[in-house]
N, C-alpha and C positions, 0 to 999 in steps of 0.2 A: 706475894706472887714474885717468884724469882725472875720472871720475864722483865719486870721493871728494872732489875739490876743488870741483866745481861743483854738488854735490847741493843744498846749502842755497840756492844762487842759483836753481836750477830750482824748488825748492819755494816760494821767495819769489815767483817770477814766477807760479806756478800759483795761489797762495793770495791774492795781493794783489788789491785791487779797482781796480787801475790801469785807467783807461778806454782807454788807448792802449798796449797791449803789443805790440811788434813780434814777430811769430812768425818762427821759423827754418824754412827749407826743409830737405828731406831732405839735400841736399848740404851745407847749412850745418852740420847736426848731424854728418855724416860727417867734415867737416873739423875741427870743434871737438873731437870725441871721438877723433880720430886720435892725439892725445897727442904729436905731433912738435913739436920746438922751432920756433917761427915763423921763417920765412926770407923776408924781404921780396923776395928775388930770384925767388921762385916765385909762381905764381898762388895755389896753396893756402896758402902762407905769408902772402901779403898778405890773403887772405880770412880766415884765422884771426886775424890782427891786427885786422881790422875787426870780427870777432865779439867779440873781447875788449873793444873799445871799446863795442860795442853793449851788452854785459853789465856794463860797468864801474860804472855807478851803483849797481846792486845789489851788485856785488862789493866796491866801496869801503865800502858800508854794513855789509857782513858781514865786512869785514876780510880779503878774499881777493885775492891778487895773481895774476891769470891769466897774467901774463908770466913768472912765476918758479915754474913747477910742477916739482917734483922727481920724477924717475922712480924707482921702486923695485919690487922683485919682491913679488908678493902670494902668500901661501900658497894652497893649494887651498881651505882653509876660508874664508879671507878672500874669495876670488873667488866662492865659492858664496853667501856672505852678501851680498856686493854685488849679485850677479845677482838674488838673492831680493828684496832691497830695491827694485831697479828694477822687477821684475815686480809686486810688491805695490803700490807707488805707482801704477803704470800701471793695474792693475786697479781700484783705488779711484777714480781720476779718470775712467776710462772709465765706470764705473758712474754717477758723478755726471753725466757728459755724456749718457749714454744716458737717464737719468731725465728730463732736461730735454727730450730729443727725443721720447721715447715716451709721455710723460704724456698721458692722454686728458682734456683740459680740459673736455670735455662733462660729466664726472662731478662737476665742481666748481661747478656753477651754485649761486649764493648761498653758496658756500664759498670765496670768493676768498682769504681769509687762509691757507687750507691750501695754496695754490699758492706761498706765499712761499718763496724759496730756502732760508732758514734752517730752515723747517719741514721741507722735503724733506731737507735735509742731516742734520737730526737723526734722521730715519727711517733714512737710509743709514748713519749712524754705528752704529746698533744691529746692523748686519751684521758688525761686527768686534769682536774681543776686545781690551779695554784693561785693563791692570793698574791698580790703585788709585793708584799713584804716577806714572802716565803721563798726559800731556796728552791730552785726548779730542778729537782733530780728525783729518781725513782724512790729513794729512801726518805724523801721529805713528806712524811705522813702526819697530818694534823687532824685531831678530832673536830676542829672548827670547820673542816671541809667534809664532814661525814655525811652531810645531806646535800652535797653539791656534785657536779659532774655526773658520772655514771650512777651515783647513788642518790641523785635527786628524786624526790617523790613525784615530780612533774615530768611527764614523758617529753614535753617540748624542750625542757631544759636539758634533757639527756641527749637530745638529737645531735648537737655538735660533737659530742664525745663519742657517740656511736658512729658518726661519720668518720671520725679520726681512727676508730678501731677498724672500721671497714677499709680505710686506706692502708692500714698495716696489713690486713688479711688479703688485700687485693693481689699481693705477690706471693701468696702461699700456694702450695701444691693443691690442685683440684678446685681452687676457688672459682675459676671460670666455668667449671662444669656443674657448679652448684646453683640452684635457682636464685640464691641471694644475689648473684651477680647481675640478674636481670631486674631487680627491684629498683624503683625510682620513687622519690618523695620530693615534695616542695613545701612551701609555706602554707599552702592551702590543703595539704593532705589531712584527712580526718584522723582524729585521735585513735580510732580503732585500727586504721591502717598503719599508723605509726607504731602501735604496739605489735602488730604483725611483723613489721620491719625489724623491730628490736628482737623479737622472738627468733626470726630467721637468722640474724647475725649471731645471737647467743647460741643457737643450735649448731651453726657451723663452727663456732669457736670451741664449744664443749666437745663436739665430735672430733675435731682436729686434735684437741688435747688428749682425748682418750686414745686416739689412734697412735700417737707418738709415745705416750707415757703409761698407758694401760690403767689409768684410774680416773676418777671424776675430777674435773677442774674446780678450782675455787673461783667463785664469781663475786662481783662487787656486792657489798651489803651496806646497809644504812643504820643509823642510830635513831631511836625515838627522841623526841624533843626532851631536853632536860627538865 
C-alpha cells in the first residue's frame, strides 16, 4: 500500500504553512495511489513520474524515495489499521476546514482574537483523545487510540468529546436555530437519551458539512479488537 510510504508527505503538506501548495486532482491521486511501477511509455506512468517530482521536495526532506517503492502483502489487520488511519486523518482535517467555513463571524464582534486559527484549532483538538506520551496535534493519529474518544464503543466515554465538538459547533452558522442547541444532558441522563444527543450533534455536523462542501462528511470510525 503506497499510503504507508507517502503518509508523512501528505501530513507534511497538510500541516505546513506553505503559501503555495500545489493541489492534486482526483485523477492525480488515482494515478499516484495505484502503486504501479512508473512506465514512461504510458500516459499514466509519465503522470506518476511527474507527481513524484511534484512531491519530491517534501519526500527528500523526509527521506522517502518515491521511485523505489517495494510492494508487499499486508495482513487484514494492517489493512484495517491503514484504512482507519486514512479515515481518522480525513475526519480531523474536514472538521478543521468546516470550522473555517461555517464559523459565524458576527458572533465575534470585539472578540477578534478568538477567530485566530490557533485558538480554533485548540478547541478542535479537545474533540480527540490523546495519550500523555503522544504529541497533541491534528495529525497525531495512533491506532492505539482507535477505540477511544469519539470512537469509543461506550457512549458515556464519548460524551466529553461530543461536548467538545458541540463547543466547536456552538459558533457555527445556524447552530442556535437548530434544536440541538436546546438539548441538555447530565451524569444521570439515560443511555437512550445520550444516544439521541449524539445523533442530534452528528446530524447537525453532517448537514453543515454537506451544506458547505456538497458531499457526505467523513465521520469517526473504530477498529475491532485485535
